[in-house]
C-alpha positions in Angstrom: -87.1 -89.4 248.2 -88.7 -88.1 251.4 -86.6 -85.8 253.6 -85.6 -87.0 257.1 -87.5 -85.7 260.1 -85.8 -83.5 262.7 -85.9 -86.5 265.1 -84.0 -88.6 262.6 -81.4 -85.9 262.1 -81.0 -85.5 265.9 -80.5 -89.3 266.1 -77.7 -89.0 263.5 -76.1 -86.2 265.4 -76.2 -88.3 268.5 -73.6 -90.6 267.0 -71.0 -87.8 267.3 -69.1 -87.1 270.5 -68.8 -83.8 272.2 -65.0 -83.3 272.8 -65.6 -81.4 276.1 -67.9 -83.8 277.9 -67.4 -87.0 276.1 -71.2 -87.4 275.7 -73.0 -87.3 272.4 -73.8 -83.9 270.9 -77.5 -84.2 271.6 -77.3 -85.2 275.3 -74.6 -82.7 275.8 -77.0 -79.9 274.8 -74.9 -78.8 271.9 -77.9 -78.6 269.4 -79.0 -75.0 269.6 -81.4 -75.3 266.7 -82.2 -77.7 263.9 -84.4 -77.0 260.9 -85.1 -79.0 257.8 -87.2 -77.9 254.8 -87.3 -79.3 251.3 -84.1 -81.3 251.9 -82.2 -78.2 253.2 -80.8 -78.7 256.7 -79.6 -75.9 259.0 -78.1 -76.6 262.4 -76.5 -74.4 265.0 -74.1 -76.0 267.5 -73.9 -74.2 270.9 -70.4 -73.4 271.9 -68.4 -71.1 274.1 -66.0 -68.8 272.4 -62.9 -70.5 273.8 -64.3 -73.9 272.5 -64.5 -72.8 268.9 -61.2 -74.3 267.7 -61.9 -77.7 269.4 -65.4 -77.7 268.0 -64.5 -76.9 264.4 -63.6 -80.6 263.5 -66.9 -81.7 265.1 -68.8 -79.0 263.1 -67.3 -80.4 259.9 -68.1 -84.0 260.9 -71.7 -83.0 261.6 -72.1 -81.2 258.3 -70.7 -84.2 256.4 -72.9 -86.6 258.4 -76.1 -84.7 257.7 -75.2 -84.1 254.0 -74.9 -87.9 253.6 -78.4 -88.6 255.0 -81.0 -89.8 252.5 -83.2 -87.0 251.3 -80.8 -84.2 252.3 -79.9 -81.9 249.4 -77.7 -79.5 251.3 -76.6 -79.1 254.9 -75.3 -76.1 256.9 -73.8 -76.4 260.3 -72.5 -73.3 262.1 -71.2 -72.6 265.6 -73.1 -70.1 267.7 -72.3 -68.8 271.2 -74.3 -68.7 274.4 -76.1 -65.4 275.0 -73.8 -64.6 277.9 -70.5 -64.9 276.0 -68.7 -62.1 274.1 -70.1 -61.0 270.7 -68.9 -63.1 267.8 -67.3 -62.1 264.6 -69.2 -63.1 261.4 -68.7 -66.7 260.2 -66.1 -67.7 257.7 -67.1 -69.6 254.6 -66.2 -73.2 253.6 -65.1 -74.0 250.1 -67.1 -77.1 249.5 -70.8 -77.3 249.1 -71.9 -76.3 252.6 -71.6 -72.9 254.3 -70.4 -72.8 257.9 -69.5 -70.4 260.7 -66.7 -69.9 263.1 -67.2 -68.3 266.4 -63.8 -66.6 266.2 -61.4 -64.9 263.8 -61.3 -61.5 262.2 -63.6 -61.4 259.2 -61.3 -58.8 257.6 -58.6 -61.5 257.4 -60.9 -64.0 255.7 -61.0 -64.6 252.0 -63.2 -62.2 250.0 -66.5 -63.4 248.6 -68.1 -62.7 245.2 -64.7 -62.1 243.6 -65.9 -63.2 240.2 -68.4 -60.4 240.0 -67.3 -57.3 238.2 -68.9 -54.8 240.5 -70.9 -55.4 243.7 -73.4 -52.7 244.7 -75.1 -52.5 248.1 -78.5 -50.9 248.2 -79.1 -49.8 251.8 -81.2 -47.6 254.0 -80.9 -46.4 257.6 -84.5 -47.4 258.4 -87.2 -49.7 257.1 -90.3 -48.6 255.1 -88.5 -46.3 252.6 -88.9 -48.7 249.6 -85.4 -49.9 249.5 -86.2 -53.3 248.1 -88.4 -51.7 245.3 -85.4 -49.5 244.4 -83.0 -52.4 244.5 -85.2 -54.6 242.3 -85.9 -52.0 239.7 -82.3 -50.9 239.6 -81.1 -54.4 239.0 -83.7 -55.0 236.2 -82.9 -51.7 234.6 -79.2 -52.5 234.7 -79.9 -55.8 233.0 -81.9 -54.0 230.4 -78.8 -52.0 229.6 -77.0 -55.1 228.5 -75.2 -56.1 231.7 -75.2 -59.6 233.3 -76.8 -58.8 236.7 -77.3 -60.7 239.9 -79.7 -59.7 242.6 -79.1 -60.9 246.2 -81.7 -60.5 249.0 -79.5 -60.1 252.1 -82.5 -59.5 254.4 -82.6 -62.9 256.2 -85.3 -62.0 258.7 -87.7 -60.3 256.2 -86.9 -61.4 252.6 -89.1 -59.6 250.1 -87.6 -60.4 246.7 -89.6 -63.6 246.1 -92.8 -61.5 246.2 -91.4 -58.6 244.2 -90.1 -60.9 241.5 -93.2 -63.1 241.4 -91.2 -66.2 242.2 -92.5 -69.2 244.2 -90.3 -72.0 242.9 -87.3 -73.3 244.9 -83.8 -73.2 243.5 -82.2 -76.3 242.1 -79.1 -77.8 243.6 -76.3 -78.9 241.3 -72.8 -80.1 242.3 -73.5 -79.0 245.9 -74.4 -75.5 244.9 -77.8 -73.8 244.5 -78.6 -72.4 241.1 -79.9 -68.8 241.2 -83.4 -68.2 240.0 -83.5 -66.7 236.5 -86.2 -64.0 236.2 -86.7 -60.7 234.5 -83.2 -60.9 233.0 -81.6 -61.4 236.4 -79.9 -64.2 238.4 -81.6 -63.8 241.8 -81.3 -65.5 245.2 -83.1 -65.0 248.5 -83.5 -67.0 251.7 -87.2 -66.6 250.9 -86.7 -69.0 247.9 -85.6 -71.7 250.4 -87.7 -71.3 253.5 -91.4 -71.4 254.2 -92.8 -67.9 253.7 -95.0 -68.3 256.7 -92.2 -69.4 259.1 -90.5 -66.7 261.3 -86.7 -66.8 261.2 -85.9 -67.0 264.9 -82.2 -67.1 264.5 -79.3 -65.6 266.4 -76.8 -63.3 264.8 -74.2 -65.9 263.9 -76.8 -68.1 262.2 -78.0 -65.1 260.1 -74.5 -64.3 259.1 -73.9 -68.0 258.1 -77.0 -68.0 256.0 -76.0 -64.7 254.3 -72.6 -66.1 253.6 -74.1 -69.2 252.1 -76.2 -67.1 249.7 -73.0 -65.5 248.5 -70.6 -68.4 248.5 -72.7 -71.5 247.8 -74.7 -70.2 244.9 -73.5 -70.9 241.3 -73.7 -67.2 240.3 -71.7 -67.6 237.1 -70.0 -64.6 235.5 -71.7 -61.4 236.3 -71.0 -57.8 235.4 -72.9 -56.4 238.4 -74.5 -57.7 241.5 -77.0 -55.7 243.4 -77.4 -56.6 247.1 -80.6 -55.6 248.8 -79.5 -55.1 252.4 -81.7 -55.2 255.5 -82.4 -51.8 257.0 -80.1 -50.3 259.6 -76.4 -50.5 260.2 -75.9 -53.8 261.8 -74.0 -57.1 261.3 -75.1 -57.7 257.7 -73.8 -54.3 256.6 -70.6 -54.8 258.5 -70.0 -58.3 257.3 -70.7 -57.3 253.7 -68.2 -54.4 253.9 -65.6 -56.7 255.3 -66.1 -59.8 253.2 -66.9 -58.3 249.8 -65.0 -55.8 247.7 -67.9 -53.4 247.2 -67.9 -51.0 244.2 -70.1 -48.7 246.2 -73.4 -48.2 248.1 -76.6 -46.6 247.1 -78.5 -45.1 250.1 -82.3 -44.9 249.8 -84.3 -42.4 251.8 -87.6 -40.6 251.8 -87.7 -36.8 252.1 -88.7 -36.9 255.8 -86.2 -35.6 258.3 -86.4 -38.8 260.4 -85.5 -41.0 257.3 -82.7 -38.6 256.3 -81.2 -38.8 259.8 -81.1 -42.6 259.5 -79.7 -42.3 255.9 -77.0 -40.1 257.3 -75.9 -42.8 259.7 -75.9 -45.3 256.8 -73.6 -43.0 254.8 -71.2 -42.6 257.8 -71.1 -46.3 258.4 -70.1 -47.1 254.9 -67.6 -44.3 254.8 -66.1 -45.6 258.1 -65.4 -49.0 256.6 -64.0 -47.5 253.4 -67.0 -48.1 251.0 -67.6 -45.5 248.4 -71.0 -43.9 248.4 -72.4 -43.9 244.9 -75.2 -41.5 246.0 -78.5 -40.9 247.7 -81.9 -41.7 246.1 -85.1 -39.9 247.3 -87.9 -42.4 247.1 -91.5 -41.5 247.4 -90.4 -38.0 246.5 -93.8 -36.7 245.4 -97.3 -37.9 244.4 -99.1 -36.9 241.2 -102.9 -37.6 241.2 -103.6 -39.9 238.3 -107.0 -38.2 237.7 -106.0 -34.5 237.7 -102.2 -34.6 237.7 -102.0 -32.4 240.8 -98.7 -32.9 242.5 -98.6 -33.4 246.3 -95.4 -33.7 248.3 -96.7 -36.1 250.9 -93.4 -36.6 252.8 -91.9 -33.3 251.9 -89.6 -32.9 249.0 -85.9 -32.3 248.2 -84.6 -33.4 251.6 -82.4 -36.1 250.1 -80.9 -33.8 247.5 -80.1 -31.2 250.2 -78.6 -34.0 252.5 -76.5 -35.3 249.6 -75.1 -31.8 249.1 -74.4 -31.4 252.8 -72.6 -34.8 253.0 -70.7 -34.2 249.7 -72.0 -37.3 248.0 -73.9 -37.6 244.6 -77.6 -37.2 244.4 -79.0 -40.0 242.2 -82.5 -38.8 241.6 -86.1 -38.7 242.7 -88.5 -41.6 242.5 -92.2 -40.5 242.5 -94.8 -42.2 244.7 -97.2 -43.7 242.2 -99.8 -46.4 242.4 -98.2 -48.3 239.5 -95.1 -48.9 241.6 -97.0 -50.6 244.4 -99.2 -52.5 241.9 -96.2 -53.8 240.0 -94.4 -54.8 243.2 -97.5 -56.7 244.4 -97.9 -58.4 241.0 -94.3 -59.6 241.0 -93.4 -57.6 237.8 -91.0 -54.7 238.3 -92.4 -51.5 236.9 -89.5 -51.0 234.5 -90.9 -54.1 232.9 -94.6 -53.8 233.4 -94.9 -50.1 232.6 -91.7 -48.7 231.0 -93.5 -45.4 230.1 -94.4 -44.8 233.7 -92.6 -41.7 235.2 -91.3 -44.0 238.1 -89.9 -46.4 235.5 -88.2 -43.6 233.8 -86.7 -42.5 237.1 -85.4 -46.0 237.8 -83.9 -46.1 234.3 -82.1 -42.8 235.0 -80.9 -44.2 238.3 -79.5 -47.2 236.5 -77.7 -45.0 234.0 -76.1 -43.0 236.8 -75.0 -46.1 238.7 -73.6 -47.7 235.6 -71.5 -44.6 234.9 -70.4 -44.4 238.5 -69.1 -48.0 238.5 -67.6 -47.8 235.0 -69.4 -50.7 233.5 
């Protein structure tokens, strides 16, 4: 069955009344954004903070209306504020089939997410370009290889990389109003990149991003998992704060290169998680050194030992050094994690050692 066009969906939304003006939602200018792709509909309704309570019933009506349209597999409607209004707290989840957002309320008082998972681990970095997603992917696959039921969640809504790293192009199935995670390399995986067009830029405001992240946690049939590894976007922004407030994290793994600039950002990441009461499982030094595949000569391109020294200075565990090898890049580009494609590779051995240390730290 063909999916409806954006114009058809707007026409459907025009049958709902705006409680403030009495006009329909479309003519009242309430539609901040509307996207439809492969039967998945995402809408943001523009509100002011003080209107949130009055608009919540309308949000629910809009979500139910859109979900009932022919060709729609899943609908998400969230509330998002004008740019000139105060900052919003992250959105709260909805129990049935469709995620949504509130423009008010303390997220620390909202129900916890992923409560059926034995241990949730955040893999984070203070800055981009340090190989965090490569570490998260190989850590998750290595943990699965140790006999654990493992989920891998890509929490980077703006720049999802897991579909490429896992070699997945198919879209998730929807069953009983929930998406089924992609089963690959022994994992249950989910990413916004499995749902959206890879060539489409995600031009979303903060509340929309948090609503999408919440949907990936709450509206996916994860099943019973021993461990979930969450690959966070770089930095110390809304996604990190929302995760710390809405999920009972077993701990965070901080990824850095040996460079001083990367270590300074990693230090901020450690402090952020400590501030919100999340245990630091340790620091990982990625791209620690390079060994020439021809002669074996070792070169410390980005310096060496900085993360170990920083871990000691901060009083947190040091989880190991991951060498910079061509095989790691090749395996990531081919969609086969190196712990699978070349288990004898020194980098694969380092990821296996990392997984053993993390498993011991979380007691699984």
